[in-house]
The first five atom37 places (N, CA, C, CB, O) and aatype in JSON, in Angstrom:
{
  "aatype": [12, 19, 9, 2, 8, 9, 3, 11, 5, 13, 19, 16, 15, 3, 0, 0, 16, 9, 12, 1, 6, 10, 6, 19, 5, 8, 14, 0, 0, 11, 12, 9, 19, 12, 0, 15, 11, 12, 5, 6, 16, 6, 4, 7, 3, 0, 16, 2, 13, 19, 9, 0, 13, 0, 7, 6, 10, 10, 2, 5, 0, 6, 0, 10, 9, 11, 12, 7, 10, 8, 14, 15, 5, 9, 19, 15, 7, 18, 6, 3, 0, 4, 11, 5, 0, 4, 9, 10, 10, 6, 16, 15, 14, 6, 10, 9, 11, 7, 7, 13, 16, 19, 3, 2, 9, 10, 3, 11, 0, 5, 9, 15, 11, 0, 19, 13, 0, 15, 10, 15, 15, 11, 10, 16, 16, 18, 0, 6, 13, 13, 15, 7, 9, 19, 0, 3, 0, 4, 9],
  "atom_mask": [
    [1, 1, 1, 1, 1],
    [1, 1, 1, 1, 1],
    [1, 1, 1, 1, 1],
    [1, 1, 1, 1, 1],
    [1, 1, 1, 1, 1],
    [1, 1, 1, 1, 1],
    [1, 1, 1, 1, 1],
    [1, 1, 1, 1, 1],
    [1, 1, 1, 1, 1],
    [1, 1, 1, 1, 1],
    [1, 1, 1, 1, 1],
    [1, 1, 1, 1, 1],
    [1, 1, 1, 1, 1],
    [1, 1, 1, 1, 1],
    [1, 1, 1, 1, 1],
    [1, 1, 1, 1, 1],
    [1, 1, 1, 1, 1],
    [1, 1, 1, 1, 1],
    [1, 1, 1, 1, 1],
    [1, 1, 1, 1, 1],
    [1, 1, 1, 1, 1],
    [1, 1, 1, 1, 1],
    [1, 1, 1, 1, 1],
    [1, 1, 1, 1, 1],
    [1, 1, 1, 1, 1],
    [1, 1, 1, 1, 1],
    [1, 1, 1, 1, 1],
    [1, 1, 1, 1, 1],
    [1, 1, 1, 1, 1],
    [1, 1, 1, 1, 1],
    [1, 1, 1, 1, 1],
    [1, 1, 1, 1, 1],
    [1, 1, 1, 1, 1],
    [1, 1, 1, 1, 1],
    [1, 1, 1, 1, 1],
    [1, 1, 1, 1, 1],
    [1, 1, 1, 1, 1],
    [1, 1, 1, 1, 1],
    [1, 1, 1, 1, 1],
    [1, 1, 1, 1, 1],
    [1, 1, 1, 1, 1],
    [1, 1, 1, 1, 1],
    [1, 1, 1, 1, 1],
    [1, 1, 1, 0, 1],
    [1, 1, 1, 1, 1],
    [1, 1, 1, 1, 1],
    [1, 1, 1, 1, 1],
    [1, 1, 1, 1, 1],
    [1, 1, 1, 1, 1],
    [1, 1, 1, 1, 1],
    [1, 1, 1, 1, 1],
    [1, 1, 1, 1, 1],
    [1, 1, 1, 1, 1],
    [1, 1, 1, 1, 1],
    [1, 1, 1, 0, 1],
    [1, 1, 1, 1, 1],
    [1, 1, 1, 1, 1],
    [1, 1, 1, 1, 1],
    [1, 1, 1, 1, 1],
    [1, 1, 1, 1, 1],
    [1, 1, 1, 1, 1],
    [1, 1, 1, 1, 1],
    [1, 1, 1, 1, 1],
    [1, 1, 1, 1, 1],
    [1, 1, 1, 1, 1],
    [1, 1, 1, 1, 1],
    [1, 1, 1, 1, 1],
    [1, 1, 1, 0, 1],
    [1, 1, 1, 1, 1],
    [1, 1, 1, 1, 1],
    [1, 1, 1, 1, 1],
    [1, 1, 1, 1, 1],
    [1, 1, 1, 1, 1],
    [1, 1, 1, 1, 1],
    [1, 1, 1, 1, 1],
    [1, 1, 1, 1, 1],
    [1, 1, 1, 0, 1],
    [1, 1, 1, 1, 1],
    [1, 1, 1, 1, 1],
    [1, 1, 1, 1, 1],
    [1, 1, 1, 1, 1],
    [1, 1, 1, 1, 1],
    [1, 1, 1, 1, 1],
    [1, 1, 1, 1, 1],
    [1, 1, 1, 1, 1],
    [1, 1, 1, 1, 1],
    [1, 1, 1, 1, 1],
    [1, 1, 1, 1, 1],
    [1, 1, 1, 1, 1],
    [1, 1, 1, 1, 1],
    [1, 1, 1, 1, 1],
    [1, 1, 1, 1, 1],
    [1, 1, 1, 1, 1],
    [1, 1, 1, 1, 1],
    [1, 1, 1, 1, 1],
    [1, 1, 1, 1, 1],
    [1, 1, 1, 1, 1],
    [1, 1, 1, 0, 1],
    [1, 1, 1, 0, 1],
    [1, 1, 1, 1, 1],
    [1, 1, 1, 1, 1],
    [1, 1, 1, 1, 1],
    [1, 1, 1, 1, 1],
    [1, 1, 1, 1, 1],
    [1, 1, 1, 1, 1],
    [1, 1, 1, 1, 1],
    [1, 1, 1, 1, 1],
    [1, 1, 1, 1, 1],
    [1, 1, 1, 1, 1],
    [1, 1, 1, 1, 1],
    [1, 1, 1, 1, 1],
    [1, 1, 1, 1, 1],
    [1, 1, 1, 1, 1],
    [1, 1, 1, 1, 1],
    [1, 1, 1, 1, 1],
    [1, 1, 1, 1, 1],
    [1, 1, 1, 1, 1],
    [1, 1, 1, 1, 1],
    [1, 1, 1, 1, 1],
    [1, 1, 1, 1, 1],
    [1, 1, 1, 1, 1],
    [1, 1, 1, 1, 1],
    [1, 1, 1, 1, 1],
    [1, 1, 1, 1, 1],
    [1, 1, 1, 1, 1],
    [1, 1, 1, 1, 1],
    [1, 1, 1, 1, 1],
    [1, 1, 1, 1, 1],
    [1, 1, 1, 1, 1],
    [1, 1, 1, 1, 1],
    [1, 1, 1, 1, 1],
    [1, 1, 1, 0, 1],
    [1, 1, 1, 1, 1],
    [1, 1, 1, 1, 1],
    [1, 1, 1, 1, 1],
    [1, 1, 1, 1, 1],
    [1, 1, 1, 1, 1],
    [1, 1, 1, 1, 1],
    [1, 1, 1, 1, 1]
  ],
  "atom_positions": [
    [[-2.84, 8.89, -33.06], [-2.13, 8.29, -34.02], [-0.58, 7.93, -33.4], [-2.13, 9.26, -35.29], [0.18, 8.73, -32.86]],
    [[-0.41, 6.83, -33.59], [0.92, 6.27, -32.84], [1.85, 5.92, -33.94], [0.66, 4.89, -31.86], [1.31, 5.39, -34.91]],
    [[3.3, 6.13, -34.03], [4.15, 5.73, -34.92], [5.22, 5.02, -34.36], [4.55, 6.72, -35.62], [6.04, 5.62, -33.65]],
    [[5.31, 3.75, -34.6], [6.41, 2.95, -33.61], [7.6, 3.06, -34.1], [6.22, 1.45, -33.41], [7.73, 3.82, -35.06]],
    [[8.65, 2.42, -33.64], [9.81, 2.33, -33.94], [10.43, 2.01, -35.41], [10.13, 1.57, -33.12], [11.46, 2.39, -35.95]],
    [[9.51, 1.24, -35.8], [9.79, 0.78, -37.45], [8.82, 1.82, -38.33], [9.24, -1.12, -37.82], [8.55, 1.51, -39.49]],
    [[8.41, 2.77, -37.9], [7.64, 3.66, -38.6], [6.23, 3.28, -39.13], [8.39, 4.04, -39.6], [5.66, 3.91, -40.03]],
    [[5.73, 2.2, -38.49], [4.35, 1.68, -38.74], [3.39, 2.68, -37.98], [4.17, 0.08, -38.2], [3.64, 3.1, -36.85]],
    [[2.5, 2.95, -38.55], [1.26, 3.96, -38.06], [0.16, 3.17, -37.58], [0.65, 4.92, -39.25], [-0.33, 2.23, -38.19]],
    [[-0.27, 3.67, -36.26], [-1.63, 3.04, -36.09], [-2.54, 4.21, -35.43], [-1.55, 1.63, -35.08], [-2.1, 5.04, -34.64]],
    [[-3.63, 4.16, -35.8], [-4.84, 5.07, -35.58], [-5.7, 4.39, -34.72], [-5.6, 5.46, -36.86], [-6.52, 3.62, -35.22]],
    [[-5.66, 4.56, -33.36], [-6.38, 3.88, -32.21], [-6.67, 4.59, -31.13], [-5.74, 2.84, -31.74], [-5.95, 5.53, -30.77]],
    [[-7.82, 4.2, -30.44], [-8.01, 4.88, -29.11], [-7.89, 3.83, -28.05], [-9.41, 5.62, -28.99], [-8.25, 4.05, -26.89]],
    [[-7.35, 2.59, -28.49], [-7.24, 1.43, -27.51], [-6.08, 1.61, -26.83], [-7.24, 0.07, -28.12], [-5.02, 1.79, -27.43]],
    [[-6.15, 1.58, -25.56], [-4.97, 1.88, -24.55], [-4.22, 0.75, -24.73], [-5.35, 2.09, -22.97], [-3.02, 1.0, -24.85]],
    [[-4.53, -0.46, -24.81], [-3.53, -1.63, -24.72], [-2.69, -1.38, -26.15], [-4.38, -3.3, -24.61], [-1.47, -1.55, -26.12]],
    [[-3.17, -1.08, -27.09], [-2.1, -0.79, -28.4], [-1.41, 0.32, -28.22], [-2.75, -0.6, -29.82], [-0.25, 0.28, -28.62]],
    [[-1.79, 1.34, -27.73], [-0.69, 2.53, -27.41], [0.26, 2.1, -26.5], [-1.27, 3.85, -26.81], [1.44, 2.19, -26.81]],
    [[-0.07, 1.63, -25.39], [0.92, 1.12, -24.49], [1.71, 0.07, -25.22], [0.29, 0.56, -23.21], [2.92, 0.23, -25.06]],
    [[1.41, -0.89, -25.94], [2.32, -2.11, -26.42], [3.26, -1.39, -27.41], [1.42, -3.45, -27.22], [4.32, -1.99, -27.57]],
    [[3.14, -0.16, -28.16], [3.84, 0.63, -29.12], [4.76, 1.42, -28.36], [2.95, 1.46, -29.97], [5.76, 1.79, -28.98]],
    [[4.64, 1.8, -27.05], [5.42, 2.9, -26.53], [6.82, 2.11, -26.25], [4.68, 3.66, -25.12], [6.87, 0.89, -26.04]],
    [[7.94, 2.96, -26.3], [9.2, 2.79, -26.06], [9.38, 3.67, -24.86], [10.05, 3.08, -27.23], [9.41, 4.87, -25.12]],
    [[9.51, 3.34, -23.67], [9.49, 3.85, -22.2], [10.9, 3.79, -21.65], [8.5, 2.97, -21.25], [11.51, 2.72, -21.77]],
    [[11.51, 4.85, -21.04], [12.9, 4.87, -20.53], [12.73, 5.06, -19.14], [13.82, 5.96, -21.14], [13.66, 4.62, -18.47]],
    [[11.67, 5.67, -18.41], [11.45, 6.06, -16.98], [11.13, 4.79, -16.26], [10.28, 7.15, -16.79], [10.24, 4.14, -16.81]],
    [[11.63, 4.28, -15.2], [11.39, 3.11, -14.52], [9.88, 3.23, -13.87], [12.56, 2.89, -13.42], [9.33, 2.15, -13.63]],
    [[9.18, 4.36, -13.59], [8.1, 4.31, -13.11], [7.09, 4.07, -14.42], [7.92, 5.52, -12.24], [6.2, 3.23, -14.4]],
    [[7.33, 4.86, -15.44], [6.46, 4.63, -16.55], [6.54, 3.34, -17.09], [6.67, 5.53, -17.55], [5.55, 2.89, -17.68]],
    [[7.76, 2.57, -16.96], [7.85, 1.07, -17.43], [7.09, 0.16, -16.49], [9.38, 0.55, -17.5], [6.6, -0.89, -16.91]],
    [[6.97, 0.55, -15.2], [6.1, -0.18, -14.47], [4.71, -0.12, -14.74], [6.27, 0.11, -13.29], [4.02, -1.14, -14.67]],
    [[4.17, 1.17, -15.09], [2.97, 1.21, -15.66], [2.48, 0.46, -16.86], [2.83, 2.31, -15.87], [1.42, -0.16, -16.89]],
    [[3.38, 0.56, -17.92], [3.44, -0.1, -19.24], [3.16, -1.76, -18.9], [5.03, 0.22, -20.03], [2.32, -2.47, -19.44]],
    [[4.1, -2.13, -17.86], [3.85, -3.46, -17.49], [2.61, -3.93, -16.96], [4.69, -3.78, -16.67], [2.14, -5.0, -17.35]],
    [[2.05, -3.24, -16.14], [0.88, -3.34, -15.43], [-0.36, -3.46, -16.47], [0.77, -2.12, -14.46], [-1.17, -4.39, -16.47]],
    [[-0.36, -2.32, -17.37], [-1.08, -2.33, -18.62], [-1.07, -3.64, -19.18], [-0.55, -1.39, -19.58], [-2.04, -4.4, -19.28]],
    [[0.22, -3.85, -19.57], [0.14, -5.4, -20.3], [-0.39, -6.63, -19.61], [1.52, -5.86, -20.67], [-0.99, -7.53, -20.19]],
    [[-0.1, -6.58, -18.32], [-0.63, -7.62, -17.31], [-2.0, -7.73, -17.53], [-0.38, -7.28, -15.82], [-2.52, -8.75, -17.97]],
    [[-2.65, -6.63, -17.22], [-4.19, -6.47, -17.36], [-4.83, -6.8, -18.74], [-4.57, -5.02, -17.05], [-5.93, -7.33, -18.85]],
    [[-4.15, -6.48, -19.63], [-4.43, -6.94, -20.97], [-4.28, -8.65, -21.09], [-3.36, -6.13, -21.99], [-5.14, -9.33, -21.65]],
    [[-3.46, -9.01, -20.69], [-3.1, -10.46, -20.64], [-4.12, -11.21, -19.77], [-1.62, -10.66, -20.07], [-4.84, -12.06, -20.28]],
    [[-4.2, -10.91, -18.49], [-5.26, -11.57, -17.64], [-6.71, -11.19, -17.97], [-5.01, -11.23, -16.18], [-7.48, -12.15, -17.95]],
    [[-7.2, -10.13, -18.24], [-8.49, -9.62, -18.36], [-8.93, -9.21, -19.87], [-8.56, -8.44, -17.43], [-10.1, -9.25, -20.27]],
    [[-7.9, -8.85, -20.59], [-8.32, -8.64, -21.95], [-8.96, -7.06, -22.0], [0.0, 0.0, 0.0], [-9.28, -6.54, -23.06]],
    [[-9.09, -6.45, -20.82], [-9.78, -5.23, -21.13], [-9.48, -4.51, -19.74], [-11.46, -5.42, -21.55], [-8.9, -5.12, -18.84]],
    [[-9.9, -3.17, -19.6], [-9.51, -2.16, -18.48], [-8.09, -1.76, -18.57], [-9.74, -2.76, -17.05], [-7.55, -1.3, -17.57]],
    [[-7.49, -1.88, -19.61], [-5.97, -1.4, -19.38], [-5.94, 0.3, -19.29], [-4.93, -1.95, -20.8], [-5.02, 0.83, -18.68]],
    [[-6.86, 1.0, -19.83], [-7.06, 2.4, -19.49], [-7.16, 2.69, -18.03], [-8.25, 2.89, -20.14], [-6.54, 3.66, -17.6]],
    [[-8.0, 1.84, -17.08], [-8.34, 2.07, -15.8], [-6.86, 1.77, -15.36], [-9.61, 1.16, -15.16], [-6.31, 2.75, -14.85]],
    [[-6.2, 0.81, -15.44], [-4.99, 0.56, -14.8], [-3.92, 1.73, -14.94], [-4.47, -0.71, -15.34], [-3.21, 2.1, -14.0]],
    [[-3.88, 2.24, -16.17], [-3.27, 3.41, -16.34], [-3.4, 4.75, -16.0], [-3.21, 3.47, -17.19], [-2.52, 5.6, -15.89]],
    [[-4.87, 4.86, -15.83], [-5.26, 6.05, -14.98], [-5.15, 6.0, -13.4], [-6.69, 6.34, -15.29], [-4.83, 6.98, -12.73]],
    [[-5.42, 4.9, -12.94], [-5.22, 4.55, -11.64], [-3.88, 4.55, -11.1], [-5.71, 3.4, -11.47], [-3.71, 4.99, -9.96]],
    [[-2.95, 4.14, -11.77], [-1.37, 4.0, -11.45], [-0.98, 5.58, -11.63], [-0.42, 2.83, -12.67], [-0.15, 6.06, -10.85]],
    [[-1.57, 6.39, -12.66], [-1.15, 7.68, -12.84], [-1.49, 8.55, -11.53], [0.0, 0.0, 0.0], [-0.66, 9.26, -10.97]],
    [[-2.77, 8.4, -11.13], [-3.26, 9.12, -9.92], [-2.49, 8.67, -8.49], [-4.86, 8.82, -9.81], [-2.3, 9.34, -7.47]],
    [[-2.19, 7.5, -8.74], [-1.34, 7.27, -7.46], [-0.11, 7.73, -7.39], [-1.17, 6.02, -7.16], [0.33, 8.01, -6.27]],
    [[0.7, 7.9, -8.54], [1.9, 8.8, -8.74], [1.57, 9.98, -8.49], [2.5, 8.81, -10.0], [2.31, 10.53, -7.68]],
    [[0.53, 10.74, -8.97], [0.27, 12.21, -8.79], [0.1, 12.33, -7.14], [-1.17, 12.75, -9.71], [0.64, 13.26, -6.54]],
    [[-0.61, 11.44, -6.53], [-0.86, 11.71, -5.2], [0.35, 11.67, -4.31], [-1.83, 10.82, -4.75], [0.52, 12.4, -3.34]],
    [[1.34, 10.56, -4.84], [2.61, 10.48, -4.23], [3.43, 11.46, -4.26], [3.24, 9.58, -4.64], [4.18, 11.72, -3.32]],
    [[3.37, 12.28, -5.61], [4.32, 13.39, -5.79], [3.75, 14.56, -4.68], [4.32, 13.94, -7.51], [4.5, 15.28, -4.02]],
    [[2.47, 14.59, -4.62], [2.03, 15.85, -3.5], [2.54, 15.35, -2.2], [0.23, 16.19, -3.32], [2.76, 16.2, -1.34]],
    [[2.77, 14.09, -1.92], [2.94, 13.92, -0.54], [4.55, 14.02, -0.31], [2.28, 12.5, -0.04], [5.14, 14.44, 0.68]],
    [[5.05, 13.53, -1.5], [6.75, 13.97, -1.44], [6.92, 15.55, -1.2], [7.62, 13.6, -3.07], [7.76, 16.02, -0.43]],
    [[6.05, 16.25, -1.92], [6.36, 17.84, -1.72], [6.06, 18.28, -0.27], [5.41, 18.81, -2.74], [6.58, 19.25, 0.28]],
    [[5.08, 17.34, 0.34], [4.65, 17.6, 1.73], [5.87, 17.25, 2.74], [3.29, 16.7, 2.08], [5.94, 17.8, 3.84]],
    [[6.65, 16.48, 2.4], [7.99, 16.04, 3.13], [7.99, 14.66, 3.37], [0.0, 0.0, 0.0], [9.01, 14.27, 3.93]],
    [[6.97, 13.62, 3.06], [7.05, 12.35, 3.33], [8.06, 11.62, 2.58], [5.87, 11.83, 3.17], [8.29, 11.95, 1.42]],
    [[8.69, 10.66, 3.13], [9.61, 9.94, 2.32], [9.1, 8.7, 1.65], [10.71, 9.6, 3.11], [8.25, 7.97, 2.16]],
    [[9.65, 8.51, 0.51], [8.86, 7.49, -0.43], [8.64, 6.14, 0.19], [9.64, 7.23, -1.78], [7.71, 5.4, -0.13]],
    [[9.48, 5.87, 1.04], [9.19, 4.44, 1.64], [7.9, 4.72, 2.69], [10.7, 3.75, 2.54], [7.12, 3.78, 2.87]],
    [[7.72, 5.7, 3.21], [6.49, 5.86, 3.99], [5.32, 5.96, 3.18], [6.55, 7.0, 4.82], [4.22, 5.67, 3.66]],
    [[5.46, 6.37, 1.89], [4.13, 6.56, 0.72], [3.9, 5.24, 0.46], [4.43, 7.42, -0.85], [2.73, 4.87, 0.38]],
    [[5.04, 4.24, 0.26], [4.91, 2.91, -0.13], [4.14, 2.06, 0.78], [6.16, 2.37, -0.31], [3.36, 1.19, 0.4]],
    [[4.41, 2.38, 2.04], [4.03, 1.69, 3.3], [2.53, 1.9, 3.6], [4.9, 2.21, 4.49], [1.78, 1.02, 4.04]],
    [[2.16, 3.27, 3.29], [0.74, 3.7, 3.25], [-0.14, 3.14, 2.33], [0.0, 0.0, 0.0], [-1.29, 2.82, 2.63]],
    [[0.36, 3.0, 1.17], [-0.39, 2.5, -0.27], [-0.58, 0.95, 0.32], [0.75, 2.63, -2.04], [-1.72, 0.49, 0.28]],
    [[0.53, 0.11, 0.87], [0.37, -1.29, 1.12], [-0.87, -1.31, 2.24], [1.87, -2.0, 1.68], [-1.84, -2.07, 2.21]],
    [[-0.63, -0.32, 3.17], [-1.84, -0.5, 4.36], [-3.17, -0.33, 3.61], [-1.77, 0.75, 5.7], [-4.1, -1.08, 3.88]],
    [[-3.3, 0.76, 2.55], [-4.52, 1.12, 1.99], [-5.12, -0.17, 1.2], [-4.31, 2.38, 1.05], [-6.32, -0.48, 1.18]],
    [[-4.05, -0.89, 0.54], [-4.36, -2.31, -0.27], [-4.9, -3.09, 0.63], [-3.14, -3.11, -0.92], [-5.95, -3.66, 0.35]],
    [[-4.31, -3.3, 1.85], [-4.84, -4.33, 2.82], [-6.1, -4.13, 3.29], [-4.06, -4.45, 3.93], [-6.86, -5.09, 3.39]],
    [[-6.5, -2.84, 3.64], [-7.88, -2.41, 4.08], [-8.94, -2.55, 3.08], [-7.88, -1.02, 4.49], [-10.1, -2.87, 3.38]],
    [[-8.53, -2.3, 1.87], [-9.18, -2.43, 0.58], [-9.86, -3.9, 0.51], [-8.1, -2.19, -0.62], [-11.06, -4.15, 0.41]],
    [[-8.83, -4.76, 0.59], [-9.08, -6.2, 0.26], [-10.01, -6.71, 1.56], [-7.53, -7.12, 0.07], [-11.02, -7.4, 1.4]],
    [[-9.62, -6.35, 2.63], [-10.5, -6.67, 3.84], [-11.97, -6.13, 3.57], [-9.89, -5.96, 5.23], [-12.95, -6.87, 3.72]],
    [[-12.06, -5.12, 3.25], [-13.36, -4.45, 2.92], [-14.19, -5.2, 1.94], [-13.13, -3.08, 2.37], [-15.31, -5.59, 2.25]],
    [[-13.65, -5.42, 0.72], [-14.31, -6.3, -0.33], [-14.68, -7.67, 0.04], [-13.45, -6.42, -1.47], [-15.6, -8.25, -0.53]],
    [[-13.84, -8.34, 1.17], [-13.81, -9.53, 1.41], [-15.09, -9.63, 2.56], [-12.31, -9.95, 1.82], [-15.77, -10.65, 2.67]],
    [[-15.28, -8.63, 3.24], [-16.17, -8.71, 4.17], [-17.66, -8.14, 3.97], [-15.58, -8.17, 5.18], [-18.64, -8.25, 4.7]],
    [[-17.5, -7.42, 2.63], [-18.76, -6.63, 2.18], [-18.88, -7.06, 0.74], [-18.62, -4.92, 2.33], [-18.47, -6.31, -0.14]],
    [[-19.49, -8.41, 0.4], [-19.81, -9.02, -0.88], [-20.5, -7.93, -1.64], [-20.72, -10.33, -0.74], [-20.16, -7.77, -2.81]],
    [[-21.51, -7.07, -1.08], [-22.45, -6.19, -1.88], [-21.66, -5.09, -2.56], [-23.58, -5.53, -0.95], [-22.23, -4.42, -3.42]],
    [[-20.38, -4.84, -2.26], [-19.54, -3.96, -3.02], [-19.15, -4.56, -4.44], [-18.28, -3.67, -2.19], [-18.9, -3.89, -5.45]],
    [[-19.15, -5.87, -4.32], [-18.62, -6.45, -5.57], [-19.78, -6.51, -6.6], [-17.99, -7.9, -5.31], [-20.9, -6.58, -6.09]],
    [[-19.72, -6.49, -7.77], [-20.6, -6.65, -8.85], [-21.92, -5.92, -8.71], [-20.82, -8.03, -9.05], [-23.03, -6.45, -8.85]],
    [[-21.68, -4.59, -8.4], [-22.96, -3.95, -8.25], [-23.79, -4.19, -7.1], [0.0, 0.0, 0.0], [-24.87, -3.61, -7.05]],
    [[-23.41, -5.05, -6.07], [-24.26, -5.35, -5.05], [-24.95, -6.71, -5.05], [0.0, 0.0, 0.0], [-25.72, -7.03, -4.14]],
    [[-24.68, -7.5, -6.04], [-25.4, -8.73, -6.25], [-24.47, -9.99, -6.56], [-26.39, -8.5, -7.41], [-23.37, -9.78, -7.06]],
    [[-24.81, -11.04, -6.32], [-24.13, -12.37, -6.69], [-25.26, -13.1, -7.23], [-23.39, -13.18, -5.43], [-26.45, -12.94, -6.98]],
    [[-24.6, -14.1, -8.16], [-25.11, -15.21, -8.86], [-25.41, -16.3, -7.97], [-24.22, -15.62, -9.86], [-24.43, -16.96, -7.6]],
    [[-26.7, -16.69, -7.5], [-27.04, -17.89, -6.78], [-27.33, -19.11, -7.57], [-28.14, -17.63, -5.99], [-27.01, -20.26, -7.27]],
    [[-28.0, -18.71, -8.66], [-28.47, -19.64, -9.61], [-27.89, -19.67, -10.86], [-29.72, -19.47, -9.79], [-28.27, -18.74, -11.56]],
    [[-27.09, -20.42, -11.38], [-26.44, -20.2, -12.74], [-27.55, -20.34, -13.87], [-25.21, -21.32, -12.98], [-27.37, -19.81, -14.97]],
    [[-28.52, -20.96, -13.62], [-29.52, -21.22, -14.72], [-30.68, -20.15, -14.73], [-30.16, -22.67, -14.53], [-31.64, -20.24, -15.5]],
    [[-30.53, -19.24, -13.93], [-31.37, -18.01, -13.8], [-31.11, -16.88, -14.77], [-31.21, -17.47, -12.45], [-30.17, -16.1, -14.58]],
    [[-31.87, -16.77, -15.73], [-31.46, -15.69, -16.91], [-31.54, -14.52, -16.26], [-32.39, -15.6, -18.26], [-30.59, -13.76, -16.45]],
    [[-32.49, -14.11, -15.46], [-32.46, -12.73, -14.84], [-31.03, -12.49, -13.89], [-33.88, -12.57, -13.86], [-30.41, -11.44, -14.0]],
    [[-30.71, -13.29, -13.21], [-29.4, -13.05, -12.49], [-28.18, -13.0, -13.32], [-29.19, -14.08, -11.49], [-27.29, -12.18, -13.12]],
    [[-28.13, -14.08, -14.48], [-27.15, -14.14, -15.32], [-27.03, -12.74, -16.14], [-27.36, -15.34, -16.16], [-25.96, -12.12, -16.22]],
    [[-28.26, -12.3, -16.77], [-28.09, -10.96, -17.28], [-27.69, -9.78, -16.57], [-29.13, -10.65, -17.76], [-27.12, -8.84, -17.13]],
    [[-27.92, -9.82, -15.56], [-27.78, -8.61, -14.5], [-26.2, -8.69, -14.3], [-28.75, -8.84, -12.88], [-25.47, -7.69, -14.32]],
    [[-25.77, -9.94, -14.12], [-24.24, -9.99, -13.81], [-23.54, -9.64, -15.26], [-23.73, -11.62, -13.18], [-22.51, -8.97, -15.22]],
    [[-23.99, -10.02, -16.39], [-23.49, -9.51, -17.82], [-23.64, -8.08, -17.92], [-24.29, -10.16, -19.05], [-22.72, -7.44, -18.43]],
    [[-24.63, -7.51, -17.53], [-24.95, -6.19, -17.92], [-23.82, -5.23, -17.37], [-26.4, -5.81, -17.39], [-23.65, -4.2, -18.01]],
    [[-23.21, -5.39, -16.5], [-22.25, -4.52, -15.79], [-21.03, -4.57, -16.9], [-21.81, -5.13, -14.14], [-20.56, -3.54, -17.39]],
    [[-20.66, -5.61, -17.16], [-19.52, -5.65, -18.31], [-19.91, -5.05, -19.67], [-19.09, -7.16, -18.61], [-19.11, -4.36, -20.31]],
    [[-21.17, -5.35, -20.1], [-21.4, -4.95, -21.26], [-21.83, -3.18, -21.44], [-22.46, -5.95, -21.69], [-21.82, -2.53, -22.49]],
    [[-22.15, -2.76, -20.23], [-22.54, -1.38, -20.33], [-21.46, -0.45, -20.68], [-23.12, -0.95, -19.12], [-21.67, 0.66, -21.19]],
    [[-20.27, -0.94, -20.39], [-18.88, -0.19, -20.37], [-18.83, 0.03, -21.92], [-17.44, -1.15, -19.68], [-18.41, 1.09, -22.38]],
    [[-19.23, -0.89, -22.62], [-18.83, -0.98, -24.2], [-20.04, -0.52, -25.02], [-18.42, -2.59, -24.7], [-19.95, 0.33, -25.9]],
    [[-21.22, -1.17, -24.66], [-22.53, -0.96, -25.5], [-23.47, -0.04, -24.6], [-23.32, -2.48, -25.88], [-24.36, -0.56, -23.92]],
    [[-23.28, 1.11, -24.61], [-24.08, 2.09, -23.62], [-25.55, 1.85, -24.08], [-23.62, 3.84, -23.75], [-26.35, 1.44, -23.24]],
    [[-25.93, 2.05, -25.29], [-27.31, 2.07, -25.45], [-27.96, 0.68, -25.64], [-27.61, 2.93, -26.55], [-29.18, 0.53, -25.53]],
    [[-27.17, -0.28, -25.92], [-27.77, -1.62, -26.29], [-27.28, -2.69, -25.12], [-27.23, -2.11, -27.9], [-27.43, -3.88, -25.4]],
    [[-26.8, -2.41, -24.05], [-26.3, -3.12, -23.02], [-27.38, -4.16, -22.52], [-25.86, -2.17, -21.94], [-27.21, -5.38, -22.43]],
    [[-28.51, -3.45, -22.23], [-29.64, -4.44, -21.76], [-30.15, -5.34, -22.57], [-30.73, -3.84, -21.37], [-30.51, -6.43, -22.12]],
    [[-30.25, -5.02, -23.9], [-30.58, -5.85, -24.95], [-29.56, -7.21, -25.07], [-30.55, -4.94, -26.24], [-29.96, -8.37, -25.04]],
    [[-28.23, -6.8, -25.21], [-27.44, -7.77, -25.37], [-27.1, -8.51, -24.27], [-26.48, -7.38, -25.9], [-26.62, -9.62, -24.48]],
    [[-27.27, -8.08, -23.01], [-27.1, -8.81, -21.79], [-28.22, -10.11, -21.77], [-27.32, -7.72, -20.5], [-27.93, -11.14, -21.16]],
    [[-29.24, -10.0, -22.34], [-30.16, -11.02, -22.34], [-29.84, -12.08, -23.23], [0.0, 0.0, 0.0], [-30.09, -13.25, -22.96]],
    [[-29.26, -11.7, -24.35], [-28.76, -12.53, -25.41], [-27.45, -13.39, -24.85], [-28.38, -11.57, -26.69], [-27.33, -14.6, -25.04]],
    [[-26.64, -12.7, -24.25], [-25.39, -13.27, -23.68], [-25.76, -14.18, -22.53], [-24.39, -12.14, -23.19], [-25.06, -15.16, -22.26]],
    [[-26.96, -13.84, -21.79], [-27.27, -14.69, -20.72], [-27.88, -15.96, -21.21], [-28.14, -14.02, -19.78], [-27.73, -17.0, -20.56]],
    [[-28.68, -15.91, -22.5], [-29.3, -17.05, -22.99], [-28.03, -17.96, -23.64], [-30.5, -16.6, -24.08], [-28.05, -19.19, -23.67]],
    [[-27.03, -17.21, -24.11], [-25.96, -18.05, -24.66], [-25.18, -18.99, -23.59], [-24.94, -17.1, -25.34], [-24.84, -20.17, -23.74]],
    [[-24.97, -18.03, -22.29], [-24.35, -18.66, -21.25], [-25.25, -20.01, -20.78], [-24.17, -17.58, -20.1], [-24.74, -21.13, -20.77]],
    [[-26.45, -19.8, -20.46], [-27.26, -20.85, -20.05], [-27.26, -22.12, -20.93], [-28.56, -20.35, -19.95], [-27.96, -23.08, -20.62]]
  ]
}
């Protein structure tokens, strides 16, 4: 349950709604809220992943600071890791979309397989059924 600054109550498990209603003061937390809002704006989903990923990056950074690394060294390491991850994704297309690409946009089986990955996170038991319906609608 979230109660915002005008005493409006929300009962939700939606991360985007929770983040939208937060009043955050800490600079790092503000960055996480902004990243969550951008994820919601750009993709409409996966805000909870952005929050969890950013939180884990901060958690790991805290451990590195306690080991004696300077924050600029940590940022540099994260930037290097980002560059390496981008190179890996560009050179290994099988890592994207569960190891497949859609070669024929009129092939129901390929479209269904592509849609299944997105639907399975929301419709765990009916994802296979609905992926066929969505594939038909797309074609």
